[in-house]
RODO-2510 file (C-alpha; in nm, 4 decimals, decimal comma):
residues 219
     n   res          X          Y          Z
     1     m     3,2297     0,8916     0,2867
     2     a     2,8347     0,8812     0,2898
     3     t     2,6591     0,7973    -0,0193
     4     l     2,3311     1,0863    -0,0906
     5     l     2,0073     0,9501    -0,2350
     6     v     1,9232     1,1311    -0,5503
     7     d     1,6499     0,8848    -0,7018
     8     l     1,5106     0,5227    -0,7809
     9     k     1,4252     0,3364    -1,0215
    10     l     1,2014     0,0350    -1,0841
    11     a     1,3331    -0,2693    -1,1694
    12     a     1,1451    -0,5371    -1,4622
    13     s     1,1357    -0,7426    -1,1052
    14     g     0,9822    -0,4643    -0,9156
    15     e     1,2401    -0,3968    -0,7474
    16     a     1,2864    -0,0428    -0,6219
    17     i     1,6602     0,0102    -0,7004
    18     a     1,8475     0,3246    -0,5749
    19     r     2,0676     0,5762    -0,7518
    20     v     2,3934     0,7607    -0,5991
    21     q     2,5020     1,0955    -0,5728
    22     g     2,6932     1,0976    -0,9489
    23     d     2,5665     0,8489    -1,0832
    24     n     2,4229     0,9795    -1,4039
    25     d     2,3652     0,6487    -1,6242
    26     t     2,0930     0,8233    -1,8873
    27     s     1,9968     0,4670    -2,0506
    28     i     1,8103     0,4157    -1,7240
    29     k     1,4394     0,5543    -1,6466
    30     w     1,4105     0,6200    -1,2904
    31     i     1,0872     0,7044    -1,0808
    32     i     1,1341     1,0253    -0,8294
    33     a     0,8831     1,0600    -0,5365
    34     k     0,7913     1,3996    -0,6281
    35     k     0,6737     1,6771    -0,3665
    36     r     0,8850     1,3696    -0,1027
    37     i     1,0401     1,7095     0,1572
    38     k     1,0942     1,4331     0,4272
    39     a     1,0187     1,0326     0,5743
    40     p     0,6894     0,9477     0,4482
    41     r     0,4712     0,8449     0,7868
    42     m     0,1700     0,6331     0,7529
    43     f    -0,1491     0,6475     0,8774
    44     r    -0,3979     0,3364     0,8915
    45     l    -0,7670     0,4654     0,8630
    46     f    -1,0338     0,2578     1,0787
    47     d    -1,4199     0,3576     1,0871
    48     f    -1,3714     0,5410     1,4531
    49     e    -1,0243     0,6231     1,4529
    50     a    -0,6757     0,6238     1,3168
    51     e    -0,3319     0,5093     1,3804
    52     e     0,0091     0,5379     1,2996
    53     v     0,1747     0,3190     1,1521
    54     q     0,4854     0,2479     1,3811
    55     s     0,8339     0,2178     1,1675
    56     n     1,1928     0,1663     1,3698
    57     s     1,4043     0,3454     1,0987
    58     f     1,1483     0,6108     1,1247
    59     h     1,2797     0,9718     1,3093
    60     p     1,1552     1,3386     1,2483
    61     s     1,4537     1,4312     1,1112
    62     g     1,3253     1,3370     0,7663
    63     v     1,6825     1,1340     0,6942
    64     a     1,5521     0,7744     0,6551
    65     p     1,4576     0,7437     0,3293
    66     f     1,2717     0,4395     0,3214
    67     p     1,0851     0,4126     0,6848
    68     h     0,7915     0,1378     0,5515
    69     l     0,7480    -0,1801     0,3722
    70     q     0,4880    -0,1818     0,1531
    71     k     0,3370    -0,5478     0,3227
    72     e     0,2039    -0,2891     0,5659
    73     l     0,0116    -0,1422     0,3263
    74     r    -0,3532    -0,2829     0,3974
    75     d    -0,7316    -0,1439     0,4735
    76     s    -0,6929     0,2112     0,4199
    77     v    -0,3947     0,4274     0,4794
    78     l    -0,2429     0,7622     0,4491
    79     i     0,1046     0,8548     0,3643
    80     d     0,2068     1,1938     0,3885
    81     a     0,5458     1,2726     0,2770
    82     g     0,5735     1,6561     0,3028
    83     e     0,4496     1,8230    -0,0060
    84     v     0,1669     1,5407    -0,1599
    85     l    -0,0705     1,3496     0,1071
    86     w    -0,1596     0,9946    -0,0781
    87     l    -0,4666     0,7685     0,0293
    88     w    -0,4027     0,4312    -0,0524
    89     s    -0,7193     0,1621    -0,0380
    90     e    -0,7193    -0,2303    -0,0720
    91     v    -1,0835    -0,1393    -0,2157
    92     t    -1,3058     0,1270    -0,3166
    93     p    -1,2296     0,4048     0,0151
    94     s    -1,5364     0,4804     0,1709
    95     t    -1,6703     0,8649     0,1955
    96     h    -1,5426     0,8519     0,5587
    97     v    -1,2398     0,7136     0,5133
    98     l    -1,2071     1,0843     0,1918
    99     e    -1,3094     1,2953     0,4855
   100     t    -1,0186     1,2280     0,6979
   101     g    -0,7365     1,2490     0,4589
   102     l    -0,9216     1,6280     0,3655
   103     r    -0,8909     1,7306     0,7143
   104     y    -0,5620     1,5302     0,7523
   105     w    -0,4608     1,7710     0,5027
   106     d    -0,6851     2,0648     0,5707
   107     k    -0,3935     2,3850     0,5339
   108     r    -0,1553     2,2265     0,4174
   109     v    -0,0097     2,2612     0,1003
   110     g    -0,0319     1,9718    -0,1998
   111     p    -0,2100     1,7069    -0,3934
   112     c    -0,3834     1,4786    -0,2287
   113     t    -0,4483     1,2077    -0,4056
   114     v    -0,6415     0,8620    -0,3715
   115     v    -0,4664     0,5590    -0,4821
   116     e    -0,6837     0,1916    -0,5299
   117     k    -0,4147    -0,1340    -0,5173
   118     r    -0,2914    -0,2355    -0,8023
   119     a    -0,3591     0,1026    -1,0209
   120     e    -0,0221     0,2814    -0,8040
   121     p     0,1856     0,5111    -0,9820
   122     p     0,5638     0,5273    -1,0084
   123     e     0,5479     0,8421    -0,7790
   124     f     0,3640     0,6120    -0,4926
   125     v     0,6048     0,3095    -0,5556
   126     a     0,8928     0,5181    -0,5327
   127     l     0,8349     0,5996    -0,1521
   128     f     0,9197     0,2342    -0,1158
   129     q     1,2496     0,0584    -0,1138
   130     e     1,1293    -0,3058    -0,2821
   131     w     0,8206    -0,3474    -0,4292
   132     v     0,6281    -0,6733    -0,5923
   133     e     0,3213    -0,7422    -0,7842
   134     w     0,0943    -0,8120    -0,5335
   135     p    -0,0528    -1,1787    -0,5089
   136     k    -0,3487    -1,2622    -0,7314
   137     e    -0,4591    -1,4388    -0,3630
   138     e    -0,4252    -1,0466    -0,2178
   139     i    -0,6051    -0,9340    -0,5188
   140     t    -0,9516    -0,7458    -0,3149
   141     s    -1,0787    -0,5750    -0,6099
   142     p    -1,0656    -0,6797    -1,0220
   143     d    -1,0817    -0,3545    -1,0998
   144     s    -0,9052    -0,0880    -0,9691
   145     s    -0,9355     0,2878    -1,0701
   146     p    -0,7072     0,4717    -1,1473
   147     p    -0,5283     0,7369    -0,9501
   148     r    -0,7702     1,0522    -0,8719
   149     a    -0,7535     1,3745    -0,6804
   150     l    -0,9621     1,3493    -0,3281
   151     n    -1,1569     1,6920    -0,3823
   152     e    -1,2463     1,4698    -0,7292
   153     c    -1,3465     1,2235    -0,5108
   154     l    -1,5427     1,3532    -0,2593
   155     s    -1,7652     1,5659    -0,5126
   156     e    -1,8920     1,2612    -0,6461
   157     r    -1,9271     1,1154    -0,2634
   158     r    -2,0875     1,4084    -0,1696
   159     r    -2,4278     1,3829    -0,3988
   160     t    -2,7657     1,3111    -0,2557
   161     f    -2,9525     1,0080    -0,3334
   162     t    -3,3645     0,9600    -0,2779
   163     p    -3,5081     0,7950    -0,0202
   164     f    -3,5734     0,4677    -0,2489
   165     q    -3,2213     0,4570    -0,3789
   166     l    -3,1096     0,4330    -0,0453
   167     r    -3,3154     0,2254     0,0460
   168     d    -3,2450     0,0128    -0,2564
   169     r    -2,8529     0,0087    -0,2068
   170     d    -2,7799    -0,1907    -0,4726
   171     s    -2,8291     0,0803    -0,7105
   172     l    -2,5418     0,3417    -0,5226
   173     p    -2,1673     0,3250    -0,6977
   174     p    -1,9479     0,1771    -0,4723
   175     g    -1,7800     0,4108    -0,2459
   176     v    -2,0719     0,5198    -0,0310
   177     d    -2,1180     0,4404     0,3250
   178     l    -2,3635     0,2542     0,3932
   179     s    -2,3362     0,3445     0,7652
   180     r    -2,4011     0,6968     0,7253
   181     l    -2,7151     0,6550     0,4686
   182     h    -2,9023     0,9694     0,5886
   183     k    -2,6116     1,1156     0,4862
   184     y    -2,6998     1,1493     0,1576
   185     l    -3,0886     1,2625     0,1653
   186     t    -3,1556     1,6711     0,0827
   187     e    -3,2409     1,8247     0,3897
   188     d    -3,6211     1,8424     0,2277
   189     d    -3,6280     1,4628     0,2136
   190     f    -3,4923     1,4071     0,5207
   191     e    -3,7459     1,6683     0,6619
   192     k    -3,9718     1,3922     0,4976
   193     e    -3,8470     1,1095     0,6437
   194     f    -3,7599     1,1225     1,0303
   195     g    -4,0178     1,4801     1,0715
   196     m    -3,7137     1,6787     1,1977
   197     s    -3,3877     1,9097     1,0584
   198     p    -3,0667     1,7336     1,0774
   199     k    -2,9634     1,8850     1,3128
   200     d    -3,2564     1,8492     1,5302
   201     f    -3,1813     1,5074     1,4633
   202     s    -2,8430     1,5510     1,5434
   203     g    -2,8942     1,6588     1,9082
   204     l    -3,0761     1,3264     1,9726
   205     p    -2,9367     1,0447     2,2389
   206     q    -2,7242     0,7898     1,9947
   207     w    -2,9830     0,4545     2,0415
   208     k    -3,2519     0,7228     1,9440
   209     q    -3,0716     0,7745     1,6141
   210     v    -2,9997     0,4550     1,5321
   211     r    -3,3522     0,3268     1,6268
   212     m    -3,4956     0,6174     1,3470
   213     r    -3,2572     0,5038     1,0288
   214     k    -3,3503     0,1046     1,0963
   215     d    -3,7458     0,2007     1,0748
   216     l    -3,7110     0,4049     0,8212
   217     g    -3,4619     0,1483     0,6558
   218     l    -3,1713     0,3815     0,6958
   219     f    -2,9101     0,1651     0,8624
***
């Protein structure tokens, strides 16, 4: 008779140990992948595209308990667990990555949580069969932010800056998309800098947009 996986516990070694149906040991602290209702799907995000991280154990029926491994976590990834979306990143995710996550989850129900490397909560760790502490040589950011709601992060990123702040760059907060600095201008500042509205600017050929942004120090 097959055993039914109920939830997991995180051992001192970092290994996520499975608890099966009928195991009622109350002395063990178990961790649960909350709102997971199907086998997680993982997508790696790039500047202009995304690709699904394929797994040999994934099945669309949702019966695969752990289709992905911790070692697959690199760059920025989305993990869709059914009623929760995780956006994991090695460093502070860019505004573009956050907006991609928001578009992916459009009209879906459930929390969207941003997680940085080394700050993974137990509910995220529970998506993996085994979890070990990140080696020091793999630490890309000395200070990881605690998990936060994606909408909260985006609200901060969508604030505007003065042309001086954008050209200075050093005063900008982490995560500002340096390849799209013109997006952080108010409409008035945009028209003063470019001599046209954002809508008219977006209708220009791509090469001309790039040249104008370079000439204004916003590229």
